[in-house]
C-alpha positions as CSV (number, residue, x, y, z in Angstrom):
1,X,38.7,8.6,-0.6
2,X,36.1,9.9,1.8
3,X,33.4,7.6,0.5
4,X,35.8,4.8,-0.6
5,X,35.0,5.4,-4.3
6,X,38.7,5.2,-5.2
7,X,38.8,1.5,-4.3
8,X,38.2,-1.4,-6.8
9,X,34.5,-2.4,-7.3
10,X,34.8,-5.8,-5.6
11,X,36.4,-4.1,-2.5
12,X,33.7,-1.5,-2.4
13,X,31.1,-4.3,-2.6
14,X,32.6,-6.3,0.2
15,X,32.9,-3.2,2.4
16,X,29.2,-2.4,1.7
17,X,28.1,-5.9,2.6
18,X,30.1,-5.7,5.8
19,X,28.4,-2.4,6.7
20,X,25.0,-3.8,5.6
21,X,25.1,-6.5,8.2
22,X,25.4,-3.8,10.9
23,X,22.7,-1.6,9.2
24,X,25.4,1.0,8.5
25,X,24.5,2.5,5.1
26,X,26.9,5.4,5.5
27,X,26.3,9.1,5.5
28,X,24.2,11.2,3.2
29,X,25.9,13.1,0.4
30,X,23.5,16.0,1.0
31,X,23.7,16.8,4.7
32,X,26.3,14.4,6.1
33,X,23.8,12.7,8.4
34,X,23.6,9.0,8.9
35,X,21.3,7.5,6.3
36,X,19.6,5.1,8.8
37,X,18.7,8.1,11.0
38,X,17.0,9.8,8.0
39,X,15.1,6.6,7.2
40,X,13.9,6.1,10.8
41,X,12.5,9.7,10.8
42,X,10.4,9.1,7.7
43,X,9.1,5.6,8.3
44,X,6.3,6.4,10.8
45,X,4.7,8.9,8.5
46,X,4.7,6.5,5.5
47,X,3.6,3.6,7.6
48,X,0.6,5.4,9.0
49,X,-0.6,6.5,5.5
50,X,-0.1,3.2,3.8
51,X,-1.5,1.0,6.5
52,X,-4.6,3.2,6.6
53,X,-4.9,3.1,2.8
54,X,-4.4,-0.7,2.8
55,X,-7.1,-1.2,5.4
56,X,-9.5,1.1,3.4
57,X,-8.7,-0.8,0.2
58,X,-9.6,-4.2,1.7
59,X,-12.6,-3.0,3.6
60,X,-14.1,-1.4,0.4
61,X,-12.8,-3.5,-2.4
62,X,-13.6,-7.0,-1.2
63,X,-17.3,-6.4,-0.6
64,X,-17.6,-4.6,-3.9
65,X,-16.0,-7.5,-5.7
66,X,-18.2,-10.1,-3.9
67,X,-21.4,-8.2,-4.7
68,X,-20.4,-7.6,-8.3
69,X,-19.8,-11.3,-8.7
70,X,-23.0,-12.4,-7.0
71,X,-25.0,-9.8,-9.0
72,X,-23.2,-10.3,-12.4
73,X,-24.5,-8.2,-15.3
74,X,-26.7,-6.1,-12.9
75,X,-26.7,-2.3,-12.7
76,X,-24.4,-2.5,-9.7
77,X,-21.9,-4.7,-11.6
78,X,-21.9,-2.4,-14.6
79,X,-21.4,0.7,-12.4
80,X,-18.5,-0.9,-10.5
81,X,-16.9,-2.0,-13.8
82,X,-17.0,1.7,-14.9
83,X,-15.5,2.6,-11.6
84,X,-12.7,0.1,-12.1
85,X,-11.8,1.4,-15.5
86,X,-11.8,5.0,-14.1
87,X,-9.6,3.9,-11.2
88,X,-7.1,2.2,-13.5
89,X,-6.9,5.1,-15.9
90,X,-6.8,8.0,-13.5
91,X,-3.2,9.3,-13.0
92,X,-2.3,9.7,-9.3
93,X,-0.9,13.2,-9.7
94,X,-4.0,14.4,-11.5
95,X,-6.3,13.0,-8.8
96,X,-4.2,14.5,-6.1
97,X,-4.2,17.9,-7.7
98,X,-8.0,17.7,-8.3
99,X,-8.7,16.9,-4.7
100,X,-6.4,19.6,-3.5
101,X,-8.2,22.2,-5.6
102,X,-11.7,20.9,-4.7
103,X,-11.4,20.3,-1.0
104,X,-8.4,22.5,-0.1
105,X,-8.7,25.6,-2.3
106,X,-12.4,25.9,-3.3
107,X,-14.1,24.4,-0.2
108,X,-11.3,25.0,2.2
109,X,-12.3,22.1,4.5
110,X,-9.1,20.0,4.3
111,X,-5.4,20.9,4.5
112,X,-3.4,20.3,1.3
113,X,0.2,19.9,2.5
114,X,2.2,18.5,5.3
115,X,1.1,16.3,8.1
116,X,0.4,19.0,10.8
117,X,-0.7,22.6,11.0
118,X,1.8,25.4,11.8
119,X,0.1,26.1,15.1
120,X,0.1,22.5,16.3
121,X,2.3,23.3,19.3
122,X,-0.6,25.3,20.9
123,X,-3.1,22.5,20.4
124,X,-4.3,20.0,23.0
125,X,-3.8,16.2,22.5
126,X,-7.2,15.7,21.0
127,X,-6.9,18.6,18.7
128,X,-3.5,17.3,17.5
129,X,-5.1,13.9,16.7
130,X,-7.9,15.6,14.8
131,X,-5.5,17.8,12.9
132,X,-3.3,14.9,12.0
133,X,-6.4,12.9,10.8
134,X,-7.4,15.9,8.6
135,X,-4.0,16.0,7.0
136,X,-4.2,12.3,6.2
137,X,-7.6,12.3,4.5
138,X,-6.5,13.4,1.1
139,X,-3.2,11.4,0.9
140,X,-5.0,8.2,2.1
141,X,-7.8,8.7,-0.4
142,X,-5.4,9.2,-3.3
143,X,-3.3,6.2,-2.3
144,X,-6.4,3.9,-1.9
145,X,-8.3,5.0,-5.1
146,X,-6.4,2.9,-7.6
147,X,-6.0,0.0,-5.2
148,X,-9.7,-0.2,-4.6
149,X,-10.3,-0.5,-8.3
150,X,-7.7,-3.2,-8.8
151,X,-8.5,-5.3,-5.8
152,X,-12.3,-5.2,-6.4
153,X,-11.7,-6.6,-9.9
154,X,-9.5,-9.4,-8.6
155,X,-12.1,-10.2,-5.9
156,X,-14.9,-10.3,-8.5
157,X,-13.0,-12.6,-10.9
158,X,-12.0,-14.9,-8.0
159,X,-15.5,-15.0,-6.7
160,X,-17.0,-15.7,-10.1
161,X,-14.6,-18.7,-10.5
162,X,-15.5,-20.1,-7.1
163,X,-19.3,-19.8,-7.4
164,X,-19.3,-21.9,-10.6
165,X,-17.7,-24.8,-8.8
166,X,-19.6,-28.1,-8.2
167,X,-19.6,-27.8,-4.4
168,X,-21.4,-24.5,-4.6
169,X,-24.1,-26.0,-6.9
170,X,-24.4,-28.9,-4.4
171,X,-24.8,-26.4,-1.5
172,X,-27.6,-24.7,-3.4
173,X,-29.2,-28.0,-4.3
174,X,-29.3,-28.8,-0.6
175,X,-31.3,-25.6,0.0
176,X,-28.7,-23.7,2.0
177,X,-29.4,-20.0,2.3
178,X,-27.6,-17.9,-0.4
179,X,-25.9,-15.7,2.2
180,X,-24.5,-18.8,3.9
181,X,-23.3,-20.2,0.6
182,X,-21.6,-17.0,-0.4
183,X,-20.0,-15.9,2.9
184,X,-19.2,-19.2,4.5
185,X,-18.3,-21.5,1.6
186,X,-17.4,-19.3,-1.4
187,X,-15.8,-16.3,0.1
188,X,-13.1,-18.1,2.0
189,X,-11.9,-19.9,-1.2
190,X,-12.2,-16.7,-3.2
191,X,-10.0,-14.8,-0.8
192,X,-7.0,-17.2,-1.4
193,X,-5.6,-15.3,-4.4
194,X,-6.1,-12.1,-2.5
195,X,-3.7,-13.3,0.2
196,X,-0.9,-13.2,-2.4
197,X,-1.8,-9.6,-3.2
198,X,-1.7,-8.8,0.5
199,X,1.8,-10.2,0.8
200,X,3.1,-8.3,-2.2
201,X,1.7,-5.1,-0.7
202,X,4.1,-5.2,2.2
203,X,7.0,-3.4,0.4
204,X,4.6,-0.5,-0.3
205,X,4.2,0.0,3.4
206,X,7.7,1.4,3.6
207,X,8.3,2.4,0.1
208,X,5.6,5.0,0.1
209,X,4.0,6.8,-2.8
210,X,6.6,9.0,-4.4
211,X,4.1,11.0,-6.4
212,X,1.5,11.8,-3.8
213,X,4.0,12.3,-1.0
214,X,5.8,14.8,-3.2
215,X,2.6,16.6,-4.2
216,X,1.2,16.8,-0.7
217,X,4.6,17.7,0.8
218,X,4.5,14.8,3.1
219,X,7.9,14.0,4.8
220,X,7.7,10.3,4.1
221,X,9.9,7.7,2.4
222,X,8.5,8.5,-1.0
223,X,9.5,12.1,-0.8
224,X,12.9,11.1,0.6
225,X,13.4,8.8,-2.3
226,X,12.5,11.5,-4.8
227,X,14.6,14.2,-3.3
228,X,17.6,11.8,-2.9
229,X,17.3,10.8,-6.6
230,X,17.2,14.5,-7.7
231,X,20.3,15.3,-5.6
232,X,22.1,12.0,-6.4
233,X,22.3,11.0,-2.8
234,X,23.4,7.4,-3.6
235,X,23.7,6.1,0.0
236,X,20.1,7.1,0.8
237,X,18.9,5.7,-2.5
238,X,20.7,2.4,-1.9
239,X,19.3,2.1,1.6
240,X,15.7,2.6,0.4
241,X,16.1,0.0,-2.4
242,X,17.6,-2.5,0.0
243,X,14.8,-2.1,2.5
244,X,12.3,-2.5,-0.4
245,X,14.1,-5.8,-1.4
246,X,14.0,-7.1,2.1
247,X,10.3,-6.3,2.5
248,X,9.6,-8.0,-0.8
249,X,11.1,-11.2,0.5
250,X,9.2,-10.9,3.8
251,X,6.0,-10.2,1.9
252,X,6.4,-13.3,-0.2
253,X,7.1,-15.3,2.9
254,X,4.0,-13.9,4.7
255,X,1.9,-14.7,1.6
256,X,3.1,-18.3,1.5
257,X,2.5,-18.9,5.2
258,X,-0.9,-17.2,5.1
259,X,-1.9,-19.2,2.0
260,X,-1.0,-22.4,3.9
261,X,-3.1,-21.4,6.9
262,X,-6.1,-20.4,4.7
263,X,-6.0,-23.5,2.4
264,X,-6.6,-26.7,4.4
265,X,-5.4,-28.8,1.5
266,X,-1.9,-27.6,1.9
267,X,-1.9,-28.6,5.6
268,X,-3.1,-32.1,4.7
269,X,-0.3,-32.5,2.2
270,X,2.2,-32.0,5.0
């Protein structure tokens, strides 16, 4: 009766929809707190990690993919291909544990858990920023590793397809510099499929990484989802899933709008 579970399913669903409109996801089964309050506490941590990892992925992966395509079958292309397969096949939990042992235990230069040190209250503002940055290095690296491998492969395939087009051959026949051909004419068209990937990455900004947040003891959305699942905290689980569904819709909308802005042919059709 306390949670309305004694009511018929259709009544429970209507009540849930009514509360959903008001962003009222009920109270946690674990501690009795409002679910939305627990979510709001965790979102900033997960956002900071995933935004940084996404920026790192795009900054590193796109240049690697472009260079691999323009230098096809070269030593650089072969090395990046090996890196891609390693990135795809490396388990996240194994990489996280490896980096923790290497940089945290053996070398002792990076913290291996949490997002701040125990003595953070006695630090100055600058020291707190540095301490927070140190705690983010390992989680961001683990989060970005697989993404760099995947996106660089997508970028390479897209660039290879573009540079084989007739207009690229025409530009070369006119004697344009290779750098201008690649970065002005080819790159923009090659990035169009990447826009879709960017849009689909939006849900991950809030969803977080369940594995690495749990391993690094980071109080983010991923760890909250894991702990809620283990304790069968259904209101919290439902709230996280609903947020993920909403962000998926928003991500697809952003991808469609951005694609229309990048591709002038779509604007001409309108």
